[in-house]
C-alpha positions as CSV (number, residue, x, y, z in Angstrom):
1,X,7.3,-28.1,-19.3
2,X,8.2,-24.8,-21.0
3,X,11.8,-23.8,-21.5
4,X,13.2,-20.3,-21.0
5,X,12.7,-19.4,-24.7
6,X,9.0,-20.2,-24.5
7,X,8.7,-18.3,-21.3
8,X,10.4,-15.3,-22.9
9,X,8.2,-15.5,-26.0
10,X,5.1,-15.6,-23.8
11,X,6.1,-12.6,-21.9
12,X,6.9,-10.6,-25.1
13,X,3.7,-11.6,-26.7
14,X,1.7,-10.6,-23.7
15,X,3.4,-7.1,-23.6
16,X,2.8,-6.5,-27.3
17,X,-0.9,-7.4,-26.9
18,X,-1.3,-5.1,-23.9
19,X,0.6,-2.3,-25.7
20,X,-1.7,-2.7,-28.7
21,X,-4.9,-2.4,-26.4
22,X,-3.4,0.6,-24.6
23,X,-2.6,2.4,-27.9
24,X,-6.2,1.9,-29.0
25,X,-7.5,3.6,-25.9
26,X,-4.9,6.5,-26.4
27,X,-6.4,7.2,-29.8
28,X,-10.0,7.3,-28.3
29,X,-9.3,8.8,-24.8
30,X,-12.8,8.2,-23.6
31,X,-14.3,5.9,-21.0
32,X,-17.5,4.8,-19.4
33,X,-16.6,4.1,-15.7
34,X,-19.4,4.6,-13.3
35,X,-18.6,7.3,-10.8
36,X,-15.4,8.5,-12.4
37,X,-14.4,12.2,-11.7
38,X,-13.1,12.8,-15.2
39,X,-14.4,12.7,-18.6
40,X,-11.1,11.4,-20.2
41,X,-9.2,8.2,-19.6
42,X,-5.8,10.0,-19.1
43,X,-4.9,13.5,-18.4
44,X,-1.6,15.4,-17.9
45,X,-0.6,16.3,-14.3
46,X,1.0,19.5,-13.1
47,X,3.9,19.7,-10.7
48,X,3.7,21.9,-7.6
49,X,6.3,23.7,-5.7
50,X,6.8,21.9,-2.5
51,X,6.7,24.2,0.4
52,X,5.1,22.0,2.9
53,X,5.7,19.1,5.4
54,X,5.2,15.5,4.2
55,X,4.8,12.7,6.7
56,X,5.2,9.0,5.5
57,X,4.4,5.9,7.4
58,X,5.6,2.3,6.8
59,X,6.0,-0.9,8.8
60,X,8.0,-4.1,8.7
61,X,7.0,-7.6,9.8
62,X,8.6,-11.0,10.2
63,X,6.4,-14.0,11.2
64,X,7.1,-17.5,11.8
65,X,4.8,-20.6,12.4
66,X,5.4,-23.1,15.1
67,X,3.7,-26.1,16.2
68,X,0.3,-24.7,17.6
69,X,1.4,-21.0,17.6
70,X,2.3,-18.1,15.3
71,X,5.0,-15.6,16.3
72,X,5.0,-12.1,14.9
73,X,7.8,-9.4,15.2
74,X,7.2,-6.0,13.7
75,X,7.6,-2.2,13.9
76,X,6.3,0.9,12.2
77,X,7.9,4.3,11.8
78,X,6.7,7.7,10.7
79,X,9.1,10.1,9.0
80,X,8.5,13.8,8.6
81,X,10.2,15.6,5.7
82,X,10.1,19.4,5.7
83,X,10.4,21.1,2.3
84,X,11.1,24.7,1.3
85,X,11.2,25.8,-2.3
86,X,11.0,22.1,-3.4
87,X,14.2,21.5,-1.5
88,X,14.5,19.2,1.6
89,X,15.2,21.1,4.8
90,X,14.8,18.7,7.7
91,X,13.7,15.4,8.9
92,X,12.1,14.0,12.1
93,X,11.1,10.5,13.2
94,X,8.3,8.9,15.3
95,X,8.8,7.1,17.7
96,X,12.5,7.2,16.6
97,X,14.6,6.4,13.4
98,X,14.9,2.7,14.2
99,X,12.1,1.9,16.6
100,X,12.0,-1.1,19.0
101,X,10.1,-4.2,17.8
102,X,6.6,-5.2,18.9
103,X,6.2,-8.9,19.5
104,X,2.9,-10.8,19.4
105,X,1.8,-14.4,19.3
106,X,-1.5,-16.2,18.6
107,X,-2.5,-19.9,19.3
108,X,-4.5,-22.3,17.2
109,X,-4.8,-20.4,13.9
110,X,-5.3,-22.3,10.7
111,X,-3.3,-21.5,7.6
112,X,-5.8,-18.8,6.2
113,X,-6.2,-17.3,9.7
114,X,-2.4,-17.0,10.1
115,X,-1.9,-15.1,6.9
116,X,-4.9,-12.8,7.6
117,X,-3.7,-12.1,11.2
118,X,-0.2,-11.2,10.0
119,X,-1.7,-8.7,7.7
120,X,-4.1,-7.2,10.5
121,X,-1.2,-7.0,13.0
122,X,1.0,-5.0,10.6
123,X,-1.9,-2.7,9.6
124,X,-2.7,-2.0,13.2
125,X,0.9,-0.9,14.0
126,X,1.1,1.2,10.9
127,X,-2.3,3.0,11.4
128,X,-1.7,3.7,15.1
129,X,1.7,5.2,14.2
130,X,0.1,7.4,11.4
131,X,-2.5,8.7,13.9
132,X,0.2,9.5,16.4
133,X,2.2,11.2,13.7
134,X,-0.6,13.6,12.6
135,X,-1.2,14.5,16.2
136,X,2.6,15.1,16.8
137,X,3.7,16.6,13.6
138,X,0.6,18.3,12.0
139,X,1.9,17.7,8.5
140,X,0.1,19.0,5.4
141,X,0.4,15.7,3.7
142,X,0.3,12.2,5.1
143,X,1.6,9.4,2.8
144,X,0.4,5.9,3.9
145,X,2.4,2.9,2.4
146,X,-0.4,0.8,1.0
147,X,-4.1,1.1,0.6
148,X,-6.5,3.2,2.7
149,X,-8.8,0.2,3.1
150,X,-8.2,-3.3,4.2
151,X,-8.0,-5.7,1.3
152,X,-10.6,-8.2,0.7
153,X,-8.0,-11.0,1.6
154,X,-7.7,-9.2,5.0
155,X,-11.3,-10.1,6.1
156,X,-11.5,-13.3,8.0
157,X,-14.7,-15.4,8.2
158,X,-17.3,-13.9,10.7
159,X,-17.0,-17.0,12.8
160,X,-13.3,-16.8,13.0
161,X,-11.6,-16.1,16.4
162,X,-9.7,-13.2,14.6
163,X,-12.7,-11.5,13.2
164,X,-12.8,-9.0,16.2
165,X,-9.2,-8.1,15.1
166,X,-10.6,-7.1,11.6
167,X,-13.2,-4.8,13.3
168,X,-10.4,-3.1,15.4
169,X,-8.5,-2.4,12.2
170,X,-11.7,-0.8,10.6
171,X,-12.0,1.3,13.7
172,X,-8.4,2.4,13.4
173,X,-8.9,3.4,9.8
174,X,-12.0,5.4,10.9
175,X,-9.9,7.1,13.5
176,X,-7.2,7.8,11.0
177,X,-9.7,9.3,8.6
178,X,-11.2,11.5,11.3
179,X,-7.8,12.7,12.7
180,X,-6.7,13.7,9.2
181,X,-10.0,15.4,8.3
182,X,-9.5,19.2,8.0
183,X,-5.8,18.8,9.1
184,X,-3.9,17.1,6.4
185,X,-4.3,15.4,3.0
186,X,-4.4,11.6,3.5
187,X,-2.9,9.7,0.5
188,X,-2.4,5.9,0.1
189,X,0.6,5.0,-2.2
190,X,0.8,1.5,-3.5
191,X,4.0,0.7,-5.5
192,X,3.0,-2.8,-6.6
193,X,-0.6,-4.0,-7.3
194,X,-2.4,-6.7,-9.4
195,X,-5.8,-4.9,-9.0
196,X,-7.9,-5.3,-12.1
197,X,-10.7,-2.6,-11.2
198,X,-9.7,-0.2,-14.0
199,X,-9.4,-2.8,-16.8
200,X,-12.6,-4.4,-15.7
201,X,-14.4,-1.1,-15.7
202,X,-13.1,-0.4,-19.2
203,X,-14.6,-3.8,-20.3
204,X,-11.1,-5.3,-21.2
205,X,-11.7,-9.0,-21.0
206,X,-8.2,-10.2,-20.4
207,X,-7.5,-12.1,-17.2
208,X,-3.7,-11.7,-17.6
209,X,-3.8,-7.9,-17.6
210,X,-3.6,-6.0,-14.3
211,X,-4.3,-2.1,-14.0
212,X,-0.7,-1.4,-13.5
213,X,0.4,-3.4,-16.5
214,X,-2.1,-1.7,-18.6
215,X,-1.5,1.8,-17.3
216,X,2.3,1.4,-17.9
217,X,1.6,1.2,-21.7
218,X,-1.3,3.7,-21.6
219,X,0.4,6.6,-19.8
220,X,3.3,8.8,-20.8
221,X,5.5,10.6,-18.2
222,X,3.5,13.1,-16.2
223,X,0.1,11.6,-17.0
224,X,-2.5,9.9,-14.8
225,X,-5.6,7.8,-15.5
226,X,-9.0,9.2,-14.7
227,X,-10.0,9.2,-11.0
228,X,-12.5,6.4,-10.3
229,X,-14.2,4.9,-7.1
230,X,-12.3,2.1,-5.2
231,X,-15.0,-0.3,-5.8
232,X,-18.0,-0.7,-8.2
233,X,-20.3,-1.6,-5.3
234,X,-19.9,-1.2,-1.5
235,X,-17.6,-3.8,0.2
236,X,-17.9,-4.3,4.0
237,X,-14.9,-1.9,4.5
238,X,-16.2,0.9,2.1
239,X,-19.7,0.6,3.7
240,X,-18.3,1.0,7.1
241,X,-16.0,4.0,6.2
242,X,-18.0,5.9,3.6
243,X,-19.4,8.3,6.1
244,X,-15.9,10.0,5.9
245,X,-16.0,10.2,2.1
246,X,-15.7,8.0,-0.8
247,X,-12.2,6.3,-1.5
248,X,-11.1,7.0,-5.0
249,X,-8.0,5.8,-7.1
250,X,-6.0,6.6,-10.1
251,X,-2.6,5.6,-11.6
252,X,0.1,7.9,-12.0
253,X,3.3,7.7,-14.0
254,X,5.9,10.3,-12.8
255,X,8.8,8.7,-14.8
256,X,9.0,7.3,-18.3
257,X,11.3,4.5,-17.1
258,X,9.5,3.3,-14.0
259,X,6.1,1.7,-13.5
260,X,2.9,3.7,-12.6
261,X,1.9,4.1,-8.9
262,X,-1.6,3.5,-7.7
263,X,-2.8,6.3,-5.6
264,X,-5.8,6.3,-3.2
265,X,-7.4,9.2,-1.3
266,X,-10.6,10.1,0.4
267,X,-12.7,12.3,-1.9
268,X,-13.7,15.3,0.3
269,X,-14.7,17.4,-2.7
270,X,-11.3,19.1,-3.1
271,X,-8.7,16.4,-2.8
272,X,-9.0,15.3,-6.4
273,X,-7.6,18.6,-7.5
274,X,-4.6,18.5,-5.1
275,X,-3.5,14.9,-4.8
276,X,-2.2,14.2,-8.4
277,X,0.0,17.3,-8.4
278,X,1.4,16.4,-4.9
279,X,2.4,12.9,-5.8
280,X,3.7,13.9,-9.2
281,X,5.9,16.5,-7.5
282,X,7.2,14.2,-4.7
283,X,7.9,11.2,-7.1
284,X,9.6,12.9,-10.0
285,X,13.1,13.2,-8.3
286,X,14.4,9.9,-9.7
287,X,13.8,8.5,-13.2
288,X,14.6,5.0,-12.2
289,X,12.5,4.8,-9.0
290,X,9.7,7.2,-9.1
291,X,8.5,7.2,-5.5
292,X,8.2,9.8,-2.8
293,X,11.5,10.2,-0.8
294,X,9.8,10.3,2.5
295,X,8.3,6.9,1.9
296,X,11.6,5.5,0.8
297,X,13.1,6.6,4.1
298,X,10.3,5.2,6.1
299,X,10.7,1.9,4.3
300,X,14.4,1.8,5.2
301,X,13.7,2.6,8.8
302,X,11.1,-0.1,9.1
303,X,12.9,-2.9,7.3
304,X,13.2,-6.0,9.5
305,X,16.4,-7.9,10.2
306,X,15.8,-11.7,10.4
307,X,18.0,-11.7,13.5
308,X,15.2,-9.9,15.3
309,X,13.1,-13.1,15.1
310,X,16.1,-15.3,16.2
311,X,16.6,-13.0,19.2
312,X,12.9,-13.2,20.2
313,X,13.0,-17.1,19.8
314,X,16.2,-17.4,21.9
315,X,14.7,-15.2,24.8
316,X,11.3,-17.0,24.7
317,X,12.9,-20.4,24.6
318,X,15.0,-19.5,27.7
319,X,11.8,-18.5,29.5
320,X,10.0,-21.7,28.5
321,X,13.0,-24.0,29.4
322,X,13.2,-25.3,25.9
323,X,13.1,-24.5,22.3
324,X,9.9,-23.7,20.5
325,X,8.7,-26.7,18.4
326,X,8.9,-25.9,14.6
327,X,6.6,-27.2,12.0
328,X,7.6,-30.7,10.9
329,X,8.2,-29.5,7.4
330,X,10.8,-27.0,8.7
331,X,12.5,-29.5,11.0
332,X,13.3,-32.5,8.8
333,X,17.0,-33.5,9.0
334,X,17.4,-33.8,5.2
335,X,16.8,-31.7,2.1
Protein backbone atom coordinates (compact mmCIF):
# COMPACT_ATOMS: atom_id res chain seq x y z
CA UNK A 1 0.00 0.00 0.00
CA UNK A 2 1.38 3.39 -0.99
CA UNK A 3 2.13 5.95 1.70
CA UNK A 4 1.42 9.67 1.49
CA UNK A 5 4.89 10.44 0.16
CA UNK A 6 4.41 8.00 -2.72
CA UNK A 7 0.99 9.47 -3.49
CA UNK A 8 2.40 13.01 -3.47
CA UNK A 9 5.22 11.99 -5.78
CA UNK A 10 2.79 10.30 -8.19
CA UNK A 11 0.62 13.43 -8.36
CA UNK A 12 3.63 15.68 -8.86
CA UNK A 13 5.04 13.42 -11.57
CA UNK A 14 1.68 13.33 -13.37
CA UNK A 15 1.38 17.13 -13.32
CA UNK A 16 4.90 17.57 -14.68
CA UNK A 17 4.22 15.11 -17.51
CA UNK A 18 0.95 16.81 -18.49
CA UNK A 19 2.57 20.25 -18.25
CA UNK A 20 5.33 19.09 -20.60
CA UNK A 21 2.79 17.77 -23.13
CA UNK A 22 0.77 21.01 -22.94
CA UNK A 23 3.88 23.14 -23.50
CA UNK A 24 4.68 21.16 -26.65
CA UNK A 25 1.22 21.93 -28.00
CA UNK A 26 1.59 25.62 -27.12
CA UNK A 27 4.72 25.82 -29.24
CA UNK A 28 2.93 24.31 -32.23
CA UNK A 29 -0.64 25.68 -31.73
CA UNK A 30 -2.17 23.52 -34.43
CA UNK A 31 -4.54 20.60 -34.37
CA UNK A 32 -6.42 18.10 -36.47
CA UNK A 33 -9.82 17.77 -34.84
CA UNK A 34 -12.60 16.82 -37.20
CA UNK A 35 -15.34 19.42 -37.32
CA UNK A 36 -13.48 22.03 -35.24
CA UNK A 37 -14.52 25.63 -35.87
CA UNK A 38 -10.99 27.05 -35.39
CA UNK A 39 -7.69 26.53 -37.10
CA UNK A 40 -5.73 26.99 -33.89
CA UNK A 41 -5.73 24.93 -30.71
CA UNK A 42 -5.96 27.94 -28.39
CA UNK A 43 -6.99 31.55 -28.98
CA UNK A 44 -7.42 34.69 -26.82
CA UNK A 45 -10.94 35.67 -25.78
CA UNK A 46 -12.31 39.19 -25.61
CA UNK A 47 -14.42 40.51 -22.75
CA UNK A 48 -17.75 42.18 -23.42
CA UNK A 49 -19.47 45.00 -21.64
CA UNK A 50 -22.38 43.32 -19.86
CA UNK A 51 -25.57 45.22 -20.68
CA UNK A 52 -28.03 42.36 -20.73
CA UNK A 53 -29.98 39.98 -18.52
CA UNK A 54 -28.52 36.62 -17.54
CA UNK A 55 -30.66 33.76 -16.28
CA UNK A 56 -29.02 30.81 -14.49
CA UNK A 57 -30.63 27.48 -13.59
CA UNK A 58 -29.46 24.87 -11.10
CA UNK A 59 -30.98 22.09 -9.03
CA UNK A 60 -30.34 20.12 -5.89
CA UNK A 61 -31.15 16.50 -5.02
CA UNK A 62 -31.04 14.15 -2.05
CA UNK A 63 -31.83 10.49 -2.59
CA UNK A 64 -31.96 7.51 -0.26
CA UNK A 65 -32.44 3.82 -0.93
CA UNK A 66 -34.78 1.72 1.16
CA UNK A 67 -35.72 -1.93 1.06
CA UNK A 68 -37.57 -2.14 -2.26
CA UNK A 69 -37.84 1.58 -2.97
CA UNK A 70 -35.88 4.73 -3.78
CA UNK A 71 -36.85 8.10 -2.30
CA UNK A 72 -35.86 11.36 -4.03
CA UNK A 73 -36.24 14.91 -2.73
CA UNK A 74 -35.13 17.77 -4.96
CA UNK A 75 -35.72 21.29 -6.20
CA UNK A 76 -34.65 23.57 -9.04
CA UNK A 77 -34.43 27.35 -9.22
CA UNK A 78 -33.87 29.99 -11.88
CA UNK A 79 -32.09 33.25 -11.03
CA UNK A 80 -32.25 36.32 -13.26
CA UNK A 81 -29.43 38.87 -12.96
CA UNK A 82 -29.87 42.21 -14.71
CA UNK A 83 -26.66 44.04 -15.68
CA UNK A 84 -26.05 47.62 -16.79
CA UNK A 85 -22.59 48.82 -17.75
CA UNK A 86 -21.13 45.53 -16.48
CA UNK A 87 -22.60 46.21 -13.04
CA UNK A 88 -25.27 44.14 -11.31
CA UNK A 89 -28.54 46.05 -11.04
CA UNK A 90 -31.32 43.65 -9.93
CA UNK A 91 -32.24 40.04 -9.29
CA UNK A 92 -35.38 37.91 -9.62
CA UNK A 93 -36.16 34.26 -8.88
CA UNK A 94 -38.39 31.49 -10.26
CA UNK A 95 -40.39 29.95 -8.68
CA UNK A 96 -38.93 31.74 -5.60
CA UNK A 97 -35.56 32.21 -3.92
CA UNK A 98 -35.86 29.04 -1.84
CA UNK A 99 -38.41 26.88 -3.66
CA UNK A 100 -40.34 24.03 -2.05
CA UNK A 101 -39.05 20.51 -2.55
CA UNK A 102 -40.43 17.98 -5.01
CA UNK A 103 -40.76 14.41 -3.71
CA UNK A 104 -40.69 11.25 -5.81
CA UNK A 105 -40.28 7.52 -5.21
CA UNK A 106 -39.68 4.50 -7.45
CA UNK A 107 -40.10 0.83 -6.59
CA UNK A 108 -38.06 -2.15 -7.69
CA UNK A 109 -35.05 -0.44 -9.28
CA UNK A 110 -31.69 -2.19 -9.32
CA UNK A 111 -28.45 -0.39 -8.37
CA UNK A 112 -27.74 0.87 -11.88
CA UNK A 113 -31.32 1.99 -12.51
CA UNK A 114 -31.41 3.79 -9.17
CA UNK A 115 -28.38 5.93 -10.10
CA UNK A 116 -29.71 6.67 -13.59
CA UNK A 117 -33.20 7.57 -12.38
CA UNK A 118 -31.79 10.01 -9.81
CA UNK A 119 -29.94 11.83 -12.59
CA UNK A 120 -32.98 11.85 -14.91
CA UNK A 121 -35.23 13.13 -12.11
CA UNK A 122 -32.89 16.03 -11.42
CA UNK A 123 -32.47 16.85 -15.11
CA UNK A 124 -36.22 16.90 -15.57
CA UNK A 125 -36.67 19.42 -12.76
CA UNK A 126 -33.88 21.67 -14.04
CA UNK A 127 -34.94 21.67 -17.70
CA UNK A 128 -38.60 22.39 -16.86
CA UNK A 129 -37.48 25.31 -14.69
CA UNK A 130 -35.22 26.59 -17.49
CA UNK A 131 -38.09 26.51 -20.00
CA UNK A 132 -40.39 28.35 -17.59
CA UNK A 133 -37.68 30.94 -16.88
CA UNK A 134 -37.14 31.75 -20.57
CA UNK A 135 -40.88 32.23 -21.03
CA UNK A 136 -41.23 34.34 -17.88
CA UNK A 137 -38.06 36.46 -17.96
CA UNK A 138 -37.08 36.56 -21.67
CA UNK A 139 -33.36 36.75 -20.81
CA UNK A 140 -30.68 37.45 -23.40
CA UNK A 141 -28.53 34.64 -21.97
CA UNK A 142 -29.55 31.38 -20.28
CA UNK A 143 -26.85 29.56 -18.30
CA UNK A 144 -27.62 25.91 -17.61
CA UNK A 145 -25.60 24.26 -14.85
CA UNK A 146 -24.28 21.16 -16.58
CA UNK A 147 -24.30 19.65 -20.03
CA UNK A 148 -26.76 20.50 -22.80
CA UNK A 149 -27.12 16.79 -23.46
CA UNK A 150 -27.79 13.83 -21.19
CA UNK A 151 -24.56 11.99 -20.38
CA UNK A 152 -24.02 8.48 -21.75
CA UNK A 153 -24.34 7.24 -18.16
CA UNK A 154 -27.85 8.76 -18.03
CA UNK A 155 -29.15 6.33 -20.65
CA UNK A 156 -30.74 3.17 -19.24
CA UNK A 157 -31.08 -0.08 -21.13
CA UNK A 158 -33.95 -0.02 -23.62
CA UNK A 159 -35.68 -2.85 -21.79
CA UNK A 160 -35.46 -0.99 -18.47
CA UNK A 161 -38.64 0.23 -16.79
CA UNK A 162 -37.13 3.72 -16.62
CA UNK A 163 -36.25 3.99 -20.33
CA UNK A 164 -39.42 6.05 -20.94
CA UNK A 165 -38.07 8.58 -18.42
CA UNK A 166 -34.96 8.99 -20.58
CA UNK A 167 -37.15 9.73 -23.61
CA UNK A 168 -39.06 12.30 -21.56
CA UNK A 169 -35.79 14.05 -20.70
CA UNK A 170 -34.75 14.08 -24.38
CA UNK A 171 -38.11 15.62 -25.22
CA UNK A 172 -37.55 18.29 -22.55
CA UNK A 173 -34.12 19.12 -23.99
CA UNK A 174 -35.76 19.48 -27.41
CA UNK A 175 -38.38 21.82 -25.90
CA UNK A 176 -35.64 23.85 -24.21
CA UNK A 177 -33.72 24.21 -27.49
CA UNK A 178 -36.89 25.22 -29.31
CA UNK A 179 -37.87 27.71 -26.60
CA UNK A 180 -34.45 29.39 -26.66
CA UNK A 181 -34.14 29.48 -30.44
CA UNK A 182 -34.25 33.06 -31.62
CA UNK A 183 -34.95 34.31 -28.08
CA UNK A 184 -31.79 33.84 -26.02
CA UNK A 185 -28.32 32.29 -26.10
CA UNK A 186 -28.36 28.89 -24.38
CA UNK A 187 -25.06 27.93 -22.73
CA UNK A 188 -24.13 24.87 -20.68
CA UNK A 189 -21.49 25.54 -18.03
CA UNK A 190 -19.69 22.54 -16.51
CA UNK A 191 -17.39 23.36 -13.62
CA UNK A 192 -15.96 19.87 -13.11
CA UNK A 193 -15.52 17.27 -15.83
CA UNK A 194 -13.40 14.22 -16.60
CA UNK A 195 -14.23 14.17 -20.29
CA UNK A 196 -11.39 13.08 -22.60
CA UNK A 197 -12.96 14.21 -25.88
CA UNK A 198 -10.31 16.88 -26.58
CA UNK A 199 -7.21 14.92 -25.59
CA UNK A 200 -8.44 11.90 -27.55
CA UNK A 201 -9.07 14.05 -30.63
CA UNK A 202 -5.53 15.41 -30.32
CA UNK A 203 -4.14 11.88 -30.26
CA UNK A 204 -2.80 12.11 -26.70
CA UNK A 205 -2.60 8.50 -25.53
CA UNK A 206 -2.67 9.05 -21.78
CA UNK A 207 -5.53 7.45 -19.87
CA UNK A 208 -4.72 9.53 -16.77
CA UNK A 209 -5.24 12.87 -18.54
CA UNK A 210 -8.63 14.57 -18.73
CA UNK A 211 -9.48 17.54 -20.95
CA UNK A 212 -9.74 19.84 -17.95
CA UNK A 213 -6.35 18.75 -16.58
CA UNK A 214 -4.71 19.26 -19.97
CA UNK A 215 -6.41 22.61 -20.63
CA UNK A 216 -5.31 23.92 -17.24
CA UNK A 217 -1.68 23.71 -18.36
CA UNK A 218 -2.35 24.56 -22.01
CA UNK A 219 -4.28 27.79 -21.47
CA UNK A 220 -3.29 31.13 -20.01
CA UNK A 221 -5.73 33.58 -18.47
CA UNK A 222 -8.30 34.82 -20.98
CA UNK A 223 -7.72 32.02 -23.48
CA UNK A 224 -9.92 29.21 -24.76
CA UNK A 225 -9.34 26.03 -26.69
CA UNK A 226 -10.62 25.53 -30.20
CA UNK A 227 -14.35 24.92 -30.51
CA UNK A 228 -15.04 21.28 -31.34
CA UNK A 229 -18.12 19.02 -31.76
CA UNK A 230 -19.55 17.40 -28.62
CA UNK A 231 -19.03 13.93 -30.07
CA UNK A 232 -16.91 12.47 -32.85
CA UNK A 233 -19.88 10.42 -34.01
CA UNK A 234 -23.58 10.71 -33.29
CA UNK A 235 -24.80 9.37 -29.96
CA UNK A 236 -28.50 8.56 -29.38
CA UNK A 237 -28.89 11.99 -27.75
CA UNK A 238 -27.07 14.01 -30.44
CA UNK A 239 -28.91 12.15 -33.20
CA UNK A 240 -32.25 12.98 -31.57
CA UNK A 241 -31.46 16.66 -31.05
CA UNK A 242 -29.24 17.60 -34.00
CA UNK A 243 -32.20 19.06 -35.92
CA UNK A 244 -31.81 22.08 -33.60
CA UNK A 245 -28.10 22.45 -34.39
CA UNK A 246 -24.83 20.78 -33.49
CA UNK A 247 -23.76 20.94 -29.84
CA UNK A 248 -20.19 22.24 -29.63
CA UNK A 249 -17.73 22.60 -26.75
CA UNK A 250 -14.61 24.45 -25.68
CA UNK A 251 -12.57 25.04 -22.53
CA UNK A 252 -12.09 28.53 -21.18
CA UNK A 253 -9.71 29.83 -18.51
CA UNK A 254 -11.04 33.17 -17.16
CA UNK A 255 -8.56 33.21 -14.26
CA UNK A 256 -4.91 32.26 -13.92
CA UNK A 257 -5.49 30.68 -10.49
CA UNK A 258 -8.67 28.68 -11.17
CA UNK A 259 -9.32 25.66 -13.37
CA UNK A 260 -10.81 25.97 -16.87
CA UNK A 261 -14.55 25.72 -17.46
CA UNK A 262 -16.09 23.40 -20.03
CA UNK A 263 -18.61 25.34 -22.09
CA UNK A 264 -21.28 23.89 -24.41
CA UNK A 265 -23.64 25.62 -26.81
CA UNK A 266 -25.85 24.88 -29.79
CA UNK A 267 -24.08 25.98 -32.97
CA UNK A 268 -26.58 28.10 -34.87
CA UNK A 269 -23.99 29.75 -37.10
CA UNK A 270 -23.55 32.79 -34.86
CA UNK A 271 -23.20 31.52 -31.27
CA UNK A 272 -19.51 30.60 -31.66
CA UNK A 273 -18.69 34.28 -32.02
CA UNK A 274 -20.73 35.35 -28.96
CA UNK A 275 -20.48 32.63 -26.33
CA UNK A 276 -16.74 32.77 -25.40
CA UNK A 277 -16.82 36.54 -24.72
CA UNK A 278 -20.05 36.20 -22.71
CA UNK A 279 -18.66 33.52 -20.40
CA UNK A 280 -15.27 35.21 -20.09
CA UNK A 281 -16.94 38.46 -19.03
CA UNK A 282 -19.31 36.81 -16.56
CA UNK A 283 -16.60 34.60 -15.00
CA UNK A 284 -13.74 37.08 -14.58
CA UNK A 285 -15.05 38.73 -11.42
CA UNK A 286 -13.15 36.47 -9.00
CA UNK A 287 -9.57 35.25 -9.43
CA UNK A 288 -10.02 32.31 -7.06
CA UNK A 289 -13.44 31.11 -8.26
CA UNK A 290 -13.93 31.93 -11.93
CA UNK A 291 -17.61 31.18 -12.38
CA UNK A 292 -20.66 33.24 -13.43
CA UNK A 293 -22.19 34.99 -10.41
CA UNK A 294 -25.75 34.09 -11.45
CA UNK A 295 -24.86 30.38 -11.40
CA UNK A 296 -23.25 30.75 -7.97
CA UNK A 297 -26.49 32.28 -6.68
CA UNK A 298 -28.60 29.55 -8.29
CA UNK A 299 -26.39 26.89 -6.72
CA UNK A 300 -26.79 28.44 -3.26
CA UNK A 301 -30.58 28.67 -3.62
CA UNK A 302 -30.90 25.07 -4.86
CA UNK A 303 -28.63 23.54 -2.19
CA UNK A 304 -30.39 20.78 -0.27
CA UNK A 305 -30.48 20.43 3.51
CA UNK A 306 -30.31 16.76 4.67
CA UNK A 307 -33.10 17.62 7.10
CA UNK A 308 -35.45 17.85 4.09
CA UNK A 309 -35.13 14.10 3.59
CA UNK A 310 -35.60 13.44 7.30
CA UNK A 311 -38.80 15.51 7.25
CA UNK A 312 -40.18 13.55 4.27
CA UNK A 313 -39.28 10.22 5.88
CA UNK A 314 -40.98 11.23 9.13
CA UNK A 315 -44.20 12.32 7.42
CA UNK A 316 -44.28 9.25 5.18
CA UNK A 317 -43.67 6.91 8.12
CA UNK A 318 -46.62 8.47 9.94
CA UNK A 319 -48.84 7.85 6.91
CA UNK A 320 -47.63 4.23 6.61
CA UNK A 321 -48.02 3.54 10.31
CA UNK A 322 -44.37 2.61 10.74
CA UNK A 323 -40.84 3.53 9.65
CA UNK A 324 -39.49 2.83 6.18
CA UNK A 325 -37.23 -0.20 6.16
CA UNK A 326 -33.61 0.83 5.40
CA UNK A 327 -31.14 -1.31 3.49
CA UNK A 328 -29.47 -3.89 5.72
CA UNK A 329 -26.05 -2.26 5.31
CA UNK A 330 -27.49 0.98 6.70
CA UNK A 331 -29.26 -0.66 9.62
CA UNK A 332 -26.58 -2.76 11.33
CA UNK A 333 -26.28 -2.03 15.08
CA UNK A 334 -22.47 -1.86 15.02
CA UNK A 335 -19.71 -0.14 13.05
